[in-house]
Every structure is written in C-alpha cells, then in structure tokens.
C-alpha positions in Angstrom: -18.7 -39.4 37.1 -21.6 -37.3 38.9 -25.0 -39.7 39.2 -26.8 -35.8 39.0 -27.8 -34.4 36.0 -26.1 -30.9 36.6 -23.7 -29.1 39.1 -23.6 -26.4 41.4 -21.9 -23.6 40.4 -22.0 -20.2 42.7 -24.4 -22.6 45.2 -26.9 -22.4 42.2 -27.7 -26.2 40.8 -27.2 -26.1 36.9 -28.5 -28.4 34.4 -26.5 -30.2 32.8 -28.5 -33.2 30.0 -29.6 -33.3 27.0 -32.9 -34.1 26.9 -33.1 -36.1 23.8 -31.8 -38.8 26.3 -35.0 -39.6 28.0 -37.2 -42.0 26.4 -34.9 -42.4 23.8 -35.0 -46.0 22.3 -32.7 -48.6 23.2 -31.3 -49.4 20.1 -30.3 -45.6 19.5 -28.5 -45.5 23.6 -26.6 -48.3 23.2 -24.6 -47.6 20.0 -22.9 -44.9 22.6 -23.7 -46.5 26.3 -23.0 -50.0 27.0 -24.1 -50.5 30.5 -21.7 -52.8 32.6 -24.9 -55.7 33.2 -26.3 -56.9 29.6 -29.8 -57.0 31.1 -30.1 -53.2 31.3 -29.5 -53.1 27.7 -33.3 -53.5 27.3 -32.3 -55.2 23.3 -33.3 -58.7 22.5 -29.5 -60.0 21.4 -27.5 -58.0 23.8 -24.3 -56.6 22.4 -20.7 -57.9 23.7 -18.0 -55.3 24.8 -16.0 -56.4 22.5 -18.6 -56.0 19.5 -19.7 -52.1 21.1 -15.3 -51.5 21.3 -14.9 -52.1 17.0 -18.0 -49.4 16.6 -16.8 -46.3 15.5 -17.5 -43.2 18.3 -19.7 -41.0 17.4 -20.8 -38.0 19.6 -23.6 -37.4 20.8 -24.8 -34.4 18.8 -25.3 -37.3 16.2 -28.5 -38.4 18.0 -30.0 -34.8 19.2 -32.0 -34.4 15.4 -33.2 -38.1 15.4 -36.8 -38.7 15.7 -36.3 -41.3 18.5 
C-alpha cells in the first residue's frame, strides 16, 4: 500500500483519497481502520484486533454522508 494519497498517471499526479476521512472522529474511523499500535486508535478504550475482526465490513461510502 502506498503512503501517498494518489498515483501517477501519464506523468501527472491524480488524487485518490476521500476528503470525509480528514478530521473524522476516532470513534467512526476505527470502524473500518484498525492501527497496529493501540495508542494510535485515540480511544479511551482501545479495540482489540479480535473485537475488530468480529465487526461487519462496511464500505467507506457508508460514512461519506455522516456529519462527523
């Protein structure tokens, strides 16, 4: 996975990110992304990997309409 939010197409950079991710509260973000280090979850009660894996997989489009 590339650390860059986009890609080079015909020598031009094209963004490939969704702006709704920026400044999203940690409580929402952890529903579809689990950091390897618990401290980066930024939650009062970190979520275990086992708990995260029990949750249903939701597409990012579900969060695009939220007023986060």
